[in-house]
N, C-alpha and C positions, 0 to 999 in steps of 0.2 A: 503494499500500500504506500502511497506517496501523494503529497499535496501537489495537484496539478496547478491549481489556479485559485487566487483570492479574487472571488466575483464582486465583493462588497467588504466594507470592513469586518462585518460578522458572518459573511457568507463564504465558506471554503468549499471547495471542489477537489475531492480526492478520488484517485484512480486506482484500479486494481485492488479492491477492497476484499473481493471474494475470489479466491482461486476457482478458476473452472465453473464460471456462474451459468453457463448453459447446461452443464450437468446438474446443477441445483435445480434450475427451472424444469428439466425433463423429470426430475425425481418429483416435485411438487405437482406437476402435471399428471403423472402417473398414480399420484395418490388418489386421485379422484375414482380409480378403478378398483382400489382395495378398501373395501368396507370396514377391514380390521383397523385401519388407520384414522377413520371418521372421528372417533373420541377426540384425538389430537389434532388431526389435520383433516378439516371437513371438505365436501365437495365446494365448488366454487359457489358463491352466493352473489346476488346482485350487489353492485356497489352503487350507490344511489346519491344524488345531490341531497344534502340537508335542506335545502331551501324550498321544499315542496312544489319545485317546478316539474318534477318527473323525470329529470335528467339523470341517464344512466351513464356512469363514466367506464363501467366495466364489471370486473368480477373482483371478489375478495375471499380470503381465507383467514378468519382470525383463529390462530392456533390457541389450543388448550394444553400447555406444557405440562400442568399438573397430572393429566391424565396419562402421561407416558407410563407410569407405573402400571397401569392396567394392561399394558401390552407386553409380549413376550417374543424372544427370538429375534428374527429379522425384522419384523415389523417395529418391534422396539428400537432396534438399531437404526432404521430408516428414519422414524419420527424424531428421535433423539439428534441423528445427524442434521436433518433439515431444521430443526429448531436452534440447535448449537452454531450453525452456519449463519443463520439470520441474527440471532443475539449476539455472536462473537463478533460479527461485522459492526454491529451498533455500538458495542463496547469499544471496539478498536477506534473507530471513528470519534467517538466521544473523547476517548482519552487523548487522541492525536490532537484534536480541535482544544482541548484544554490545554494542552502542552504547547502548540503552535501559537496560541494567543497569550500564552504566560498568565492564565487566569487564576492559577494557586489554589484550585478547588478540586473535590473529588465529584467526577459526574454521579448524579443520582439517576439512574437509567431505568426507566419503566419496565416492569415486567411483561408489559404486553409485547407480543410475537405474531406475525402473520404478514401476508402479502397482498397486494392489489394488483391488477392489472388492467390496463386501459383497453377500450374498444379502439381498434386501429383508427388512426386520424384524431382522437379525441384528446382533450387536454383539460386541466383545471385551472381556471384564471385564478387571480389575485384572491387569496383568502387568509383567513387566520386559524391556524391549528388549535389554539386555546378558545374557548367559550367565553363570552363576555363576563368579565369579572373574575375568571380563573387565573390566579396567578402562579398555579403550581408548575405550569409548563413555561420554561424560558427559552428552550432551544429545540427545534425538529431536526430529525436526521431522515432523509430519503436516500434510499439504496436503489440505484438501477441495475438489474440484472440483465440489461441489454444495452445496445448502443442507442 
């Protein structure tokens, strides 16, 4: 992983965060055909706009890492690998960002793990990740698994 560019004073772009991201994408896609993984990695659900305009961005999978203990064998290994890759990438970027900005803090990383995919040609316009009045979220990390 390396810092590719500072896009803004507080917006950093890191590259090569995940080794072999296409393999990870394939594993996430293949999870749809394995019902044993559903407690941890559900099938794709609709990813909709929160503005009640009915806009569909694409699909999402909200992982449930606490259910990994319910799995065994290869299914458990697969689920653990996928969750660890996503969470590990977020932790690596968060720690690099803190170090690169010399913030002198320890990142408090959300337990959330999951992925979203856009409908081809779709994008999300300007928005806030935190809800009005919520001061618990200071930074967001977006990991792209493709170009």
